[in-house]
N, C-alpha and C positions, 0 to 999 in steps of 0.2 A: 755503244762503242764496241767495235770488233777488233780483236788483236790482228796486227799485221803478220805476214809470214815471218818477217825478221824477229818479231817478238815471240812468236811460237817457237822458233828455232832455238831461242835462248833456253827453252825448257829442257833441251837435251843435256844441259849441264846442271839441272835442278837436283838437289839432294833427295827430293821426294820421288819414290818409285812411280807413283801414279801420275805425277806430272810428266815424267819422261815417257811413260806409256801413252799418255794423252797426246804428246807431241808426235810420237811415232804414228799413232792412229790418224792424227790430223792429216798427215801427208800420205801415208801408205793406203789408208782406206779411200782416199780420193785419187789414187794412182798418179801422184804428182810426177811430172816430167822434169822437175827441177833437179839437175844433176848435182847440185850442191848439198842436197839433203843426205844422201847416203854417206858421204864423208863425215858428217856430223853424227850420224848414227854410229859409225865406226868409232869415232872419238869417244862417244858415250860408253860403248862396249869396252873399249880399252881402259877407260877410267874406272868403271864400276864392276867390270867383269862380264863375261859372255852370258852367264845365267842370272846375273843380278842387275844388269842395266835396265831390263824391261821385264814386265810380267809375262810377255809372250813375244817371240820373234817371228811368229807365223806369217805376218804381213810384210816382212822385209823384202821378199821377192817382188812386191808390187812397186817398189821404188825404182827410179831410173838408175841404171848401172853404167859404169865407165870401165875401160881396161884396168884402171888403177884399183877400183873397188873389187873387180873380179880377182885381181892379184891377191888382194887381202883375203877374200873368201877362200881361195885355194890354200893360202898359208894357214888359215885357221883349221881347215879340214885336215891338213897334214898333221896338225897337232893333236887330233882326237884319236885315241885308241879305243875302239868300240868295246872290247871286253871290260875295260875299267871305267867306262863312261857312266855317269849317273843318268837318270831319266831326263833331267833338265838339259844335260849336255847332249843327249841323243836328239832331243827336240831341236836344239840349237843347230846341230850338225845337219839335221834334215832340212831346216830352213835354208841353210847355205847351199845344200845340193839343189834345192828347188830354185834358188837364185841363179845358179849356173845354167840350169835348163831353160829358165824363162827370161833371162837377160837379153837385151838387144843383141842381135848377131854381131854388130860391129864391136861391142864390148867384149864378146867371148872369143871372136876369131883369132886374136893374137895368142890365145892360151889353149888352143885345142889339144896339143900334145900333153901339156902339163895337166889338164883336167882329166884326160883319159888315163893318165898314169897315176892318178891319186890312189894311195893304198886304201884298201877296204871298200872301194866303190863297187856296189852290187852289180852283177852282170847285167841285170835288166836296165839299170841306170846307164851303163856303158853303151848298151844297144840303142837306147833312146837318144843319147848324145851323138853317137855316130850317125844315126839316121838323120838327125837335124842338120848336122854338118853336111851330109850328102845332099839333102833337099835344097840347100841354099844355092847349089850349082845347077839345079834343074830349071828348064824354061817354064814359064807360067802356064802355058797350055797343057803341059804334061802334068803339072800339079793339079790343075782343075780337073783333068780327066781322072786322076787318082781319087780326088775327093768324090767325084760322081760314082766311081766304082765302089768306094766304101759305103756311100749312101745306098746304092743299088743292092749291095750285098746285105745291108742291114735293114731293108725296108720292112721285113717281117719281125724284126727284133725290137724289144723294148728294154733290153739290158745293155749297159755299156760294155760288159764283158764279152758280149757277142759281136761287137764291131771293133774295127781297128781305131779305137778312140784316141789313143795317144799319138798315133800317126796323123790322124786328122788334125789334132791340135797343133802339131809341129808344122804341117802344111799351111794351116791358117796363119801362123806366125810369120812364115816366109812370104806368103802372098800379101799380107797386110803391110809389108814394107814398101810396096809399090802402089802408089795411088792410081795407076792405070787399071787396077783390078776393081775399082769402086763401081763402075757401071755394071759389070757382071754380077757383083755382089748385090747391088740394088735391085737388079732384075729378079733375082731369086727372092729377095725380101718382099717384092711386090706381087709375086705369084700367089694365086688362090688354088687350093686343092681340096679334095675330099678326104677329110681326116679319118673316115671310116673304111677307106680302101688302102691297102698296103701300097706305098709309093716312096721312092727315094727322096721326095720332097720333105718328108718328115724329118730326115736328117740334114738334108741340104739347107733347110730353113734354119736349123740350129747352128750349123756351120757359118751361115751368112750373118746371123745375129752376132756371133762372137767376132767375126771379121770386122763388122761395123765398129765394134768397140775398140779392137786392136788398131784400126785405122783412125779412130777418133773422128768419124765421118759425120759431121753435123747434119747434112741433108737427109740422113737416114732416121732422124729423130721421129718424125711422124709415123714411119713404118714400125719403129720399135715400140712406140706407144700402142699401136694396134696389136702387136704381139702380146703386150702386157695385159690387154683387155680380153684376149680370147685364148691365150696359150695355156698349155699345161705347166706344171711346176718347173720343168727344165727351162722352158722358154721364159718364164717369169724371172728365174734366177739369171739366165744369160742376158736377157734384154735389160734388166736393171743394171747389171754390171757394165754392159755396153754404154748405157746412158751415163753412168758415173765416170767412165773413162772419157767420154765426150766432154762432159763437165761444164757446159756453157749455160748462160742464162736462158737460152732457148729451151734447154732441157728442163730447167726449173719451171718455166711458164707452162710448158706442155703438160708436165705432170700435175702441176697445180690446177689446171683447168679441168682435169679428169678426176682428181683425187676424191672429192666428196661424193660424187655420183657413182664411182666405180665400186666393184665388189671388194670383199675383205682381202682376197689374195692380192689384188692390185695395191691396196693400201699397205698391206704387210710388207711387200717387197719394195715399194717406191718411197716409203717414208724416209729411207736413208738418204735420198736425194737432198732433203732439207737440212741434213747435218753434215754431209760429206762434200757437197759442192759449196765452196766457201766464197760467198759473194753477198753484196747488199740485197740483191734480188732474192736470194735464197732465204735470208733472214726475214725480209718482208713477207714472203710467201709462207714461211713457217709460222710467223706470228698470226697471220690471217687465218691459217688453218686451225691453229690451237684455239683461237677465239671462236671461230665458226663451229668447231666441233663441240665446244663448251655450250654454245647456245643451242646446238643440236637442231639446226634449221632444216635438216634433211628429214622430211616427214616419213620417208620410207625406211629409215634406218632403225636399227635396234639400239636403244639408248645404252644398254650395257656394253654392247659391242663397240660403240663409238667411244665410250669412256675408256675401255681398255686400249683401243687404238690410239686414243689421244695420249695416254700415258707412254705407250711405246714410241710415238712420234716425239714426245718430249725427250725420251732417252737419246734419240738420235740428234735432236735439235740442239741439245745442250753442248754438243760437240762443236758448235760454231765458235765457242769461246768468245761470246759477246755478252755484254751486260744486259742488253734487251732480252736475249735468249734466257739468261739466268733468271731474270724476273718472271718471265712467262712460265718457266719450268718450275719455279718455286710454287706457283699457284697450282700447277698440275700435281705436284707431290702431295698436296693436302688430301687428295682423293684417289691417288694411284693405288692399284692393287698391290698387295704385299710382295708378290713375286716380281714386280717391276720396280718397286720403291727402292730396293737395294741398289740396283744399277743407276737409277736416277739420282740417288743421293751421292753415289761415288762420282758421277759426272758433275754434279753441282759443286761438290767440295773441290774437285780438281779445277773446274772452270774458275771458281772464286779465287783459288790460290794463284792461278796463272794470270788472271786479269787484275788481281789486287782489289777485287770488288768486295766491299764489306757488307755482309748481311747478318742480321741478328740471330739467325738460326744456325750459324756455322758451328758453334761449340756443341750444340745439341746433336747436329748431324754427325760430327766426329765421334761423339760418345756412343751414338747408336751403331755406327760402323765398326767401332771397336768391340761391340758385343753382337756378333753375327747370329747368335741364337735367336735374336729378335726376328730374323727373317727365315732362318733355315731350321729344318727338322733336327732334333737332337740325336736321332738314331744314326747319324753319320759315323762311320768308323774307319779305321785304317785300311780295311779291305777295299774300300772304294778307291784308294790310291792305287792298289794293285790292279783294279779293274781298268783304270785309266792307262796304266802301263801296258796292259794287255791290248787295249784298243788302239793305242797310239804307238806301240812298239814298232820300230823301224828295222828290226832284224828280219822281218818278212820282206822279201824282194818286191812283192806286189804292192807294198806301201811306200817304196822308196822313190824319191825324186819327183815322180809325177803322181803324188798321192793325195791330192786335195779332194776329199769326198764331195764338197759342194760344187766341184767342177764337173760340168756335164760330160767331160771327155776322159775322166780317169777310168781305170780298169778295175776298180775295187768294189763296185756295188751296182744296184739296179738303177736304171734311168727312169725318172718319174715322168712319163708321158701320159697325161690323163686321157687323151682321146683314144688310146689303145687299150683301155680297160684297167681294172684294178690289179695290182701286183701282189703276190704273196709276200709276207714279211720275210726278211732274211732269217736264216736259221740261227739258233743260239743268240738271239738278240740280247745284248747286255742289259742289266738292270739300270733304270734311270737314276742318275745322280740327283741328290736332293740338296745340293748347295752349289754355288757358283764356282768356287775353287775346288780342284785345281784346273778346271776347264774354263778358259777365257770365253767371254760372250761372243767373240768373233771367231772362235775356233770351231772346227767341225764338231757336230754333236756326237757324243760317244755312242748313241743308240744306233748309229749307222745309217740314218735317214738320208744323208747327203746334204742336209741343211746346216746352217750355222746354229750353234747352241742356243743363241738368244731367240731364234725363230722356230725352235723345236721344243725339246724337253724343258728348257728353262721357262717357257711360257705355258706349257701344257700340264706341268706338274704343280698343283697348288701347294704352297708352302705355308706352314703354320708358324 
């Protein structure tokens, strides 16, 4: 039995913080276009408080916005005084600023003057908002030419800071509003080029992948699968996000057909498909994959690699909030690596509470989760919180509003384009955190890699 959307939405009123967070992730991580979700998120924030309603508000900008929800966000931002705000409040305010930048143009348009007049809005944020407003009045041909210029100028660059990435992102958002641009986008996706030769196609391809997701263009699914099979890390991230936004059963079937025979990078990025696209087809595919990976029928695979991937797949799959998924993931937990087991247990406990599904392990799971030293090193100290403050501090204009490190178009770090060679590590790389809190598993990794925490240091750092 899989919970209906209506049943999941009831969790926004749940007294358990993890239950409310699970409801938020259920809709935000799948880029739900249901305009009724954000008002319920707002009601939860008003009931429990802006920093107490959810473990993280990082994904709120993924939800569909309306002029009314934008009005609410503006009002909340007016209420925050940066000098006196706590770290949690600053993170919440940053989520709201990203919401204003990434919301549908129709939702933001009535509030342009009010947004630009917000006190304390960083100058870089003002510039980006003004640019987006201006782009909406430009003809499509002019916007396409500008994208090509950005790609041409950046054909020798492998760093986001070296191209006009935030401008490209804004242009893509505008072009994606018109389905008439789908043919030109698909033409770019279908082009082949020499990855060893500097060419604007390196960037145009990335731009087109993002546009396919923004358009939710299902005919692009086969092309996106090909990018996942042969692209660098940026294309992997962008193509997977595009497939999640498209979110149909065709996506599920296409990924399922390639999953077991593909390389580890393909599996790492696409396993979220089976937890974040909510359908009976996704549940069936997830159950089949967990069973087949357990049997390890792929003769060319590394058994240990498959065992770890199976555990990470279960972490995603439990988010289906289905009794069938719970039973399958209970089995996986028995052999899951310790650095995956914590997340999987959290997911199982939350899923059981929301579905009302009774399992005999529940009391034991809750006891173990109450004693995190079972999973995490004991050498964690308060200075790690200071480190997170430093990494996520939004007093730096370069991190404000358009600051998502996992986003291929932000201006805050190197672009991971594998075909162009290995990049030097960023200077002054922060120490790896050795526990899940205070960084959420879907938040940017504090090491600055540009990947989500769960796909970076959380899996690479063995925990005792």
